[in-house]
C-alpha positions in Angstrom: 105.5 -90.4 -64.3 102.5 -89.0 -66.0 104.4 -88.9 -68.9 103.9 -92.4 -69.1 100.5 -93.6 -71.3 99.5 -96.2 -69.4 100.2 -94.9 -65.6 98.3 -91.8 -66.3 95.5 -94.0 -68.3 95.3 -95.8 -65.2 95.1 -92.9 -63.1 92.5 -91.3 -64.9 90.4 -94.6 -64.5 91.0 -94.1 -61.0 90.0 -90.9 -60.4 86.6 -91.4 -62.5 85.5 -94.2 -60.9 86.3 -92.9 -57.8 84.1 -89.6 -58.5 81.2 -92.1 -59.8 80.6 -93.6 -56.6 81.1 -90.7 -54.5 78.8 -89.2 -56.4 76.0 -92.1 -56.7 76.3 -92.4 -52.9 75.8 -88.5 -52.6 73.2 -88.6 -54.6 71.3 -91.9 -54.0 71.5 -90.7 -49.8 69.4 -87.7 -51.1 66.9 -89.0 -52.5 66.5 -91.7 -50.1 66.3 -89.2 -47.3 64.8 -86.4 -48.8 62.5 -87.8 -51.6 61.5 -91.4 -50.0 61.7 -90.1 -46.3 64.3 -92.9 -44.8 66.1 -91.9 -41.6 70.0 -92.0 -41.6 69.9 -95.4 -40.0 67.5 -96.8 -42.9 69.5 -95.1 -45.6 72.7 -96.5 -44.1 71.4 -99.7 -44.1 70.0 -99.9 -47.7 73.8 -99.2 -48.9 74.9 -102.6 -46.9 74.4 -104.6 -49.9 76.1 -102.2 -52.3 79.2 -102.6 -49.8 79.0 -106.3 -50.3 78.8 -105.7 -54.1 82.1 -103.6 -53.5 84.1 -106.5 -52.2 82.9 -108.9 -54.3 83.5 -106.7 -57.6 87.4 -106.4 -56.1 87.4 -110.0 -55.9 85.9 -110.7 -59.3 88.3 -108.0 -61.0 91.3 -110.2 -59.5 89.9 -113.3 -60.6 88.9 -111.7 -64.3 92.4 -109.6 -64.6 94.2 -113.1 -64.5 92.0 -114.5 -66.9 91.5 -111.6 -69.3 93.8 -108.7 -68.8 93.0 -105.3 -67.3 91.7 -104.2 -70.2 88.7 -107.0 -70.4 88.2 -106.1 -66.7 88.0 -102.6 -67.2 85.4 -102.8 -70.3 83.5 -105.2 -68.4 83.6 -103.1 -65.0 82.9 -100.0 -67.1 79.7 -101.5 -68.8 78.3 -102.8 -65.6 78.6 -99.0 -64.0 76.8 -98.0 -66.7 74.4 -100.7 -66.7 73.7 -99.8 -62.9 73.6 -95.9 -63.3 71.1 -96.3 -66.3 69.4 -98.4 -63.9 69.5 -95.3 -61.5 68.1 -92.7 -64.1 64.9 -93.8 -63.7 64.1 -93.6 -59.9 60.7 -92.8 -59.0 59.6 -90.0 -56.7 57.6 -92.7 -54.5 57.8 -96.6 -55.1 60.0 -99.8 -53.2 63.3 -98.8 -52.9 64.6 -102.6 -52.5 63.5 -102.8 -56.4 63.9 -99.3 -57.5 67.8 -98.6 -55.5 69.4 -101.0 -54.3 69.6 -103.3 -57.7 71.3 -100.4 -59.0 73.5 -99.3 -56.5 75.0 -102.9 -56.7 75.6 -103.6 -60.1 77.0 -100.2 -60.4 79.3 -100.7 -57.4 80.4 -104.0 -58.8 81.7 -102.8 -62.0 83.1 -99.5 -59.9 85.1 -102.0 -58.2 86.1 -104.2 -60.8 87.3 -101.0 -62.7 89.5 -99.8 -59.9 91.1 -103.0 -59.5 92.4 -103.4 -63.0 93.3 -99.7 -62.9 95.0 -100.2 -59.5 96.8 -103.1 -61.0 97.9 -101.4 -64.4 99.2 -98.1 -62.2 100.9 -100.2 -60.1 103.0 -102.4 -62.5 105.4 -99.9 -63.3 
């Protein structure tokens, strides 16, 4: 199955998006608890908007694939992930996490899920 370029490309994209999401959650959890001093409950509550963005990104990905195909959804999703990660790359040592962290999490999660939906659709279409 990995000999098919479309399938192996989709699996590669799924691995990449999963690694980005896992790394983002891990590093932002460390940042929120260690650097900004939030408790575990507060940190978990700050991830709720990201979870909602994952759901919204999945729905958007399905609709976008219907109009523009999986390549368009993947491209826009990767751009959104890059924008969210770029936003998160400038985290200060102090500040308002609702302004400094949550928008980057939401944007990156939205693009992540849109990309993952198109990769899953492409891999399943075999």
